C-alpha positions as CSV (number, residue, x, y, z in Angstrom):
1,M,29.2,47.8,48.0
2,S,32.0,45.3,48.2
3,Y,34.7,44.4,50.8
4,V,38.4,45.1,50.1
5,V,41.2,42.6,49.6
6,P,44.4,44.1,51.1
7,V,47.0,45.0,48.6
8,L,50.5,44.8,50.0
9,D,53.4,47.1,48.8
10,H,56.0,44.8,50.4
11,V,56.7,41.1,50.4
12,P,55.7,39.9,53.9
13,S,57.8,37.6,56.1
14,Y,56.3,34.2,56.6
15,D,55.4,35.1,60.2
16,E,53.5,38.1,58.9
17,F,51.7,36.2,56.2
18,Y,50.9,33.4,58.7
19,R,49.6,35.8,61.4
20,D,47.5,38.1,59.1
21,Y,46.3,35.9,56.3
22,L,47.0,32.2,56.6
23,A,45.8,31.6,60.2
24,P,42.7,33.9,59.9
25,N,42.0,32.5,56.4
26,L,41.8,35.9,54.7
27,P,42.7,36.9,51.1
28,V,45.6,39.2,50.2
29,M,47.2,40.6,47.1
30,L,51.0,40.3,47.1
31,P,53.4,42.6,45.1
32,A,55.1,41.9,41.9
33,A,58.5,42.2,43.6
34,M,57.9,38.7,45.1
35,V,58.2,37.1,41.6
36,A,60.2,39.6,39.7
37,S,63.1,37.2,39.2
38,W,61.0,34.4,37.7
39,P,62.2,33.3,34.3
40,A,58.6,33.1,33.2
41,I,58.0,36.8,34.0
42,Q,61.1,37.8,32.1
43,R,60.5,35.6,29.1
44,Y,56.7,35.5,28.6
45,G,55.6,38.8,30.0
46,H,56.7,42.1,28.5
47,D,55.2,45.4,29.7
48,G,52.3,43.6,31.0
49,R,51.6,41.8,27.7
50,I,52.1,38.1,26.7
51,D,55.0,37.2,24.5
52,W,53.1,34.7,22.3
53,E,56.1,33.9,20.1
54,A,58.3,32.9,23.1
55,L,55.6,30.6,24.4
56,C,55.2,29.0,20.9
57,A,59.0,28.6,20.6
58,D,59.2,26.8,24.0
59,F,56.0,24.8,24.1
60,G,54.3,25.1,20.8
61,D,54.0,21.3,20.2
62,H,52.7,20.5,23.7
63,Q,49.1,19.4,24.0
64,V,46.9,21.7,26.2
65,P,43.3,21.7,27.3
66,V,41.2,24.5,25.5
67,I,37.7,25.9,26.0
68,V,36.2,28.1,23.3
69,G,33.2,30.0,24.3
70,S,30.8,27.7,26.2
71,A,31.9,24.6,24.2
72,E,33.3,21.5,25.8
73,R,37.0,21.3,26.6
74,R,39.2,19.8,23.9
75,S,42.9,19.2,23.5
76,M,45.2,20.7,20.8
77,A,48.8,21.9,20.3
78,L,49.7,25.1,22.2
79,R,50.6,26.9,19.0
80,D,47.2,26.1,17.5
81,A,45.4,27.1,20.7
82,I,47.3,30.4,20.8
83,H,46.4,31.1,17.1
84,L,42.8,30.4,18.0
85,L,43.0,32.6,21.1
86,R,44.4,35.5,19.0
87,T,41.9,35.3,16.1
88,S,38.6,33.9,17.5
89,S,35.6,36.2,18.0
90,E,34.7,34.0,21.1
91,P,36.6,33.9,24.3
92,V,39.3,31.2,24.3
93,Y,40.8,29.8,27.5
94,I,43.7,27.4,27.9
95,K,43.0,25.9,31.3
96,D,44.7,23.5,33.7
97,W,47.8,23.2,31.5
98,H,50.5,21.4,33.5
99,L,53.3,23.8,32.6
100,V,55.6,22.3,35.3
101,R,55.4,18.8,33.7
102,S,55.6,20.3,30.2
103,S,58.7,22.3,31.1
104,R,60.5,19.4,32.6
105,T,59.7,17.0,29.9
106,D,60.7,19.5,27.2
107,A,63.9,20.4,29.0
108,H,65.0,16.8,29.5
109,A,64.1,15.9,26.0
110,R,65.8,18.8,24.2
111,D,67.4,21.5,26.3
112,Q,68.8,20.8,29.8
113,S,70.0,24.4,30.0
114,R,66.6,26.1,29.9
115,P,65.8,27.6,33.3
116,F,62.8,26.3,35.2
117,P,59.9,28.8,34.6
118,Y,59.3,29.7,38.3
119,V,60.0,28.8,41.9
120,T,57.2,28.5,44.4
121,P,57.3,31.5,46.8
122,C,58.4,30.5,50.3
123,L,55.1,31.8,51.7
124,F,53.5,28.8,50.0
125,A,56.3,26.3,50.3
126,D,54.5,24.2,52.9
127,D,52.5,22.5,50.1
128,W,51.3,19.0,50.8
129,M,49.3,18.6,47.6
130,N,52.3,19.1,45.4
131,N,54.8,17.3,47.6
132,V,56.0,15.1,44.8
133,T,59.5,14.3,46.0
134,P,60.3,10.6,45.5
135,H,59.9,8.2,48.4
136,A,63.7,7.6,48.7
137,R,64.4,11.3,49.2
138,P,65.6,12.4,52.7
139,T,63.5,15.0,54.5
140,A,63.8,18.4,52.9
141,T,65.9,20.9,54.8
142,Y,65.3,23.9,52.6
143,A,62.4,25.6,51.0
144,F,61.4,24.7,47.4
145,A,62.6,21.1,47.8
146,S,59.9,19.9,45.5
147,D,60.8,22.5,42.9
148,A,64.5,21.5,43.2
149,W,63.7,17.9,42.6
150,L,61.6,18.8,39.6
151,T,64.5,20.6,38.0
152,Q,66.6,17.4,38.2
153,S,64.5,14.2,38.1
154,T,63.0,12.5,35.2
155,E,60.6,10.9,37.7
156,A,58.7,14.2,37.7
157,Y,57.2,13.3,34.3
158,E,54.8,10.9,35.9
159,A,54.0,12.7,39.1
160,D,50.6,14.2,39.1
161,D,50.3,17.7,40.6
162,F,48.0,20.7,41.2
163,R,50.2,23.2,39.4
164,F,48.7,24.9,36.4
165,C,49.1,27.6,33.8
166,Y,46.1,29.5,32.5
167,L,46.1,31.5,29.2
168,G,42.9,33.3,28.4
169,S,41.7,36.0,26.0
170,R,39.9,39.0,27.1
171,G,36.4,38.1,28.4
172,S,37.3,34.5,29.2
173,Y,36.5,33.5,32.8
174,T,36.3,30.8,35.4
175,P,32.8,30.7,36.9
176,L,32.0,30.7,40.6
177,H,33.6,27.7,42.3
178,R,35.4,26.5,45.4
179,D,38.8,24.9,45.0
180,V,39.1,21.2,45.3
181,Y,38.3,20.0,48.8
182,T,38.6,23.6,50.1
183,S,42.3,23.7,49.2
184,Y,44.1,27.0,49.2
185,S,45.2,28.5,45.9
186,W,47.7,31.1,44.8
187,S,47.7,32.8,41.4
188,T,50.4,34.9,39.8
189,N,49.7,37.1,36.7
190,I,52.6,36.6,34.4
191,A,51.0,39.2,32.1
192,G,47.6,40.8,31.8
193,R,44.9,41.8,34.3
194,K,42.1,39.8,36.0
195,R,39.1,40.7,38.1
196,W,38.4,38.5,41.2
197,R,35.2,38.2,43.2
198,L,35.4,36.2,46.4
199,F,32.8,35.1,49.0
200,A,33.8,34.2,52.5
201,P,32.9,30.7,53.9
202,D,30.1,32.0,56.1
203,D,28.3,33.1,52.9
204,A,28.7,29.8,51.0
205,R,25.2,28.5,51.7
206,W,23.6,31.7,50.3
207,L,25.3,31.0,46.9
208,R,23.0,27.9,46.5
209,Q,19.6,28.0,45.0
210,F,18.3,26.3,48.1
211,P,20.5,27.3,51.0
212,E,19.5,24.3,53.1
213,R,20.7,21.9,50.4
214,R,24.4,22.0,49.7
215,T,24.1,20.0,46.4
216,S,21.5,22.5,44.9
217,A,22.5,24.7,42.0
218,L,25.4,27.1,42.6
219,A,25.0,30.7,41.6
220,S,26.0,31.4,38.0
221,R,28.2,34.3,36.9
222,Y,28.1,37.3,39.1
223,A,26.8,39.6,36.3
224,E,24.0,37.1,35.6
225,M,23.0,36.9,39.2
226,E,23.0,40.7,39.5
227,Q,20.7,40.9,36.4
228,A,18.3,38.4,37.9
229,F,18.4,40.2,41.3
230,H,17.6,43.6,39.8
231,A,14.8,42.0,37.7
232,G,13.2,40.8,41.0
233,K,13.6,37.1,40.1
234,L,15.5,36.0,43.1
235,G,14.0,34.8,46.4
236,A,12.6,31.8,48.1
237,Y,11.5,29.2,45.6
238,Q,8.4,28.3,47.6
239,D,7.3,32.0,47.2
240,G,7.4,31.8,43.5
241,Y,10.9,33.0,42.8
242,E,13.9,31.3,41.2
243,G,15.7,30.7,44.5
244,W,18.8,32.2,46.0
245,P,16.9,34.0,48.7
246,G,20.1,35.3,50.3
247,W,21.7,36.9,47.2
248,G,20.5,40.4,48.3
249,Q,22.6,40.1,51.4
250,V,25.6,38.2,50.1
251,R,26.1,40.6,47.2
252,E,26.9,43.3,49.8
253,R,29.7,41.2,51.2
254,V,31.6,40.2,48.1
255,Y,35.3,40.9,48.0
256,E,36.3,42.4,44.6
257,I,39.7,43.2,43.3
258,E,41.6,43.7,40.0
259,Q,44.9,41.9,39.7
260,E,47.7,43.6,37.9
261,P,50.7,42.0,36.0
262,G,53.1,40.4,38.4
263,Q,50.8,40.5,41.4
264,T,50.0,37.3,43.3
265,I,46.7,36.6,45.0
266,F,46.3,34.2,48.0
267,V,42.8,32.6,47.9
268,P,42.0,31.2,51.3
269,S,40.4,27.8,52.1
270,N,36.7,27.3,51.3
271,W,36.3,30.8,49.7
272,Y,34.1,30.6,46.6
273,H,35.4,32.8,43.8
274,E,34.9,33.9,40.2
275,V,37.7,35.1,37.9
276,E,37.5,37.1,34.7
277,N,40.3,38.1,32.3
278,L,40.0,41.8,31.6
279,T,42.8,41.5,29.0
280,D,44.6,38.6,27.4
281,C,46.2,37.0,30.4
282,M,48.7,34.4,31.5
283,S,48.9,33.2,35.0
284,I,50.5,30.5,37.2
285,N,48.1,28.8,39.6
286,H,48.7,26.2,42.4
287,N,46.1,24.5,44.6
288,W,47.8,23.6,47.9
289,C,47.2,22.7,51.5
290,N,48.9,21.9,54.8
291,A,47.9,21.4,58.4
292,M,46.3,24.8,58.6
293,N,43.4,23.8,56.3
294,L,43.6,20.0,56.7
295,T,40.5,19.8,58.9
296,S,38.5,21.8,56.4
297,M,39.7,19.4,53.7
298,Y,38.7,16.4,55.8
299,D,35.3,18.0,56.3
300,A,34.9,18.5,52.6
301,M,35.9,14.9,51.9
302,E,33.3,13.6,54.4
303,A,30.6,15.8,52.8
304,E,31.6,14.5,49.3
305,V,31.5,10.9,50.4
306,E,28.1,11.5,52.0
307,D,26.7,13.3,49.0
308,V,27.9,10.5,46.6
309,A,26.5,7.8,48.9
310,Q,23.1,9.5,48.9
311,A,23.2,9.9,45.1
312,L,23.8,6.1,44.8
313,D,20.9,5.2,47.1
314,D,19.3,3.2,44.3
315,V,22.4,1.1,44.0
316,R,22.6,0.6,47.7
317,A,19.0,-0.7,47.7
318,M,19.9,-3.2,44.9
319,L,23.0,-4.4,46.7
320,A,21.5,-4.6,50.2
321,G,21.2,-8.1,51.5
322,Q,23.8,-9.6,49.2
323,P,27.0,-11.1,50.7
324,A,29.6,-8.4,51.6
325,W,27.3,-5.7,50.0
326,Q,28.6,-3.0,52.4
327,R,32.2,-3.5,51.2
328,E,31.1,-3.4,47.6
329,F,29.0,-0.3,48.0
330,T,31.7,1.5,50.0
331,H,34.3,0.7,47.3
332,L,31.9,2.0,44.6
333,V,31.4,5.3,46.5
334,Q,35.2,5.7,46.8
335,Q,35.6,5.1,43.1
336,V,33.0,7.7,42.2
337,V,34.4,10.3,44.6
338,E,37.9,9.8,43.1
339,Q,36.5,10.2,39.6
340,D,34.6,13.3,40.5
341,A,37.2,15.1,42.6
342,G,40.5,13.4,41.7
343,W,41.1,11.6,45.0
344,A,39.3,10.0,47.9
345,W,40.3,8.6,51.3
346,H,43.3,6.8,49.9
347,G,44.7,9.9,48.3
348,F,44.0,12.0,51.4
349,W,45.9,9.8,53.8
350,A,48.7,9.1,51.3
351,M,49.2,12.9,51.1
352,V,49.3,13.2,54.9
353,V,51.9,10.3,55.2
354,D,54.1,11.9,52.6
355,A,54.0,15.2,54.3
356,L,55.0,13.7,57.7
357,R,57.8,11.5,56.3
358,R,59.0,14.0,53.7
359,P,58.1,17.6,54.8
360,P,58.0,19.8,51.7
361,C,59.9,22.7,53.2
362,D,62.0,24.0,56.0
363,P,60.1,24.3,59.3
364,T,60.6,28.0,59.1
365,Y,57.8,28.1,56.5
366,A,55.4,25.9,58.3
367,P,53.1,25.9,61.4
368,A,54.5,24.6,64.7
369,P,55.0,20.8,64.8
370,A,52.7,20.5,67.8
371,Y,49.9,22.0,65.8
372,V,50.5,19.7,62.9
373,Q,50.5,16.7,65.1
374,S,47.4,17.5,67.1
375,T,45.5,18.3,64.0
376,I,46.3,14.9,62.4
377,E,45.7,13.0,65.6
378,A,42.2,14.5,65.8
379,L,41.4,13.6,62.2
380,L,42.7,10.0,62.7
381,E,40.3,9.7,65.7
382,R,37.4,10.9,63.6
383,F,38.4,8.6,60.7
384,R,38.5,5.5,62.9
385,K,34.9,6.2,64.0
386,R,33.5,6.6,60.5
387,P,30.5,4.3,59.9
388,D,32.0,3.1,56.7
389,A,35.4,2.4,58.2
390,P,34.9,-1.4,58.5
391,W,34.4,-1.7,54.8
392,L,37.1,0.7,53.4
393,A,39.9,-1.0,51.5
394,S,42.8,-2.3,53.6
395,G,45.2,0.0,51.8
396,V,43.3,3.1,53.2
397,H,43.6,1.7,56.7
398,D,47.3,0.9,56.2
399,L,48.0,4.6,55.3
400,A,46.0,5.9,58.3
401,S,48.0,3.5,60.5
402,E,51.3,4.7,58.9
403,A,50.3,8.3,59.7
404,S,49.6,7.3,63.3
405,A,52.9,5.4,63.6
406,T,54.8,8.3,62.1
407,L,53.2,10.7,64.6
408,S,54.2,8.4,67.5
409,L,57.8,8.5,66.3
410,M,57.7,12.3,66.1
411,T,56.3,12.7,69.6
412,K,58.4,10.0,71.3
413,P,60.9,11.6,73.7
414,P,64.6,11.0,72.9
415,R,66.3,8.3,74.9
């Protein structure tokens, strides 16, 4: 038994998407009509299959991250990776390739006339994680402002982002995971088919070997878990089983769906998911967030900081008693968190400040300003009361203060 992900036959308005999926935090599959005009669809996807020659012609010399079978990730030129993908007996996956940056770098270097591969759908335009417009830009007054800037500015070369292209052979997969800090994601199949399995946030603890311990081992591939379940190996560890005592229940509540060429799936915040390529497949993926899942992301950041601090208890014991040891330990924890997840408190508040000062889209495609403001105010209050707040770097507090000051200006009545 599995739950059903809705498959829409029409492109919803933002209000419909917000009401039925974004606000209740539920997945949905969106129709190919939403992205039919993308240059990437027209150039790299033909009759549901990947045009390898076009990809090699456009990006063949670009370095991309590649995983072959279960080996470690390595870097190679895209044309070499594609050759490997098409000839290897093992699954090959080109993962987390920054196509946006590659496209802009390549276009500026050689061919300004080449069209940008795609434009972020307006349903996902309120994207704080990829709000890479430069600090001097005025507030955006139209959707896709960030995309528009990327088509013009050489500064985009250096801007980090959470926009990726995936190219995988049949049988390649991404194991069960939750997106960074419970961010949303959306994924469009340029060509090929995928199978998605998703688990709602309420079932997250049952995906752990020891449900009461959030850092215990996460379930492996769905097929492997099912094999162990049917072999009678899963159950409470203290009763002589391997663990995962809730798998028998959670397997009944999995959401399963196959994604066709051109379709786009919205993956809600804090949903664990596994993805398998049923054919050779090319997809565009964004991690993104906004005020709607900001509290969840803050909670995830707090949990990550707590888990890292606990893992460094031996270091804490060595430092304790030395002058300014709390500041040194807090700095170390923030460093490790940033290395593990890509950003820590500084990155979180910098993102919030940028979103307030330079909204990434027209208000038509965003929650009500009052909701945004109240959400951030509540998180600022929580942040000020954190036990490690006195020892966080001044730059972090400066950003939090800037967020607070910006909110005050936004709520100040006109004179």
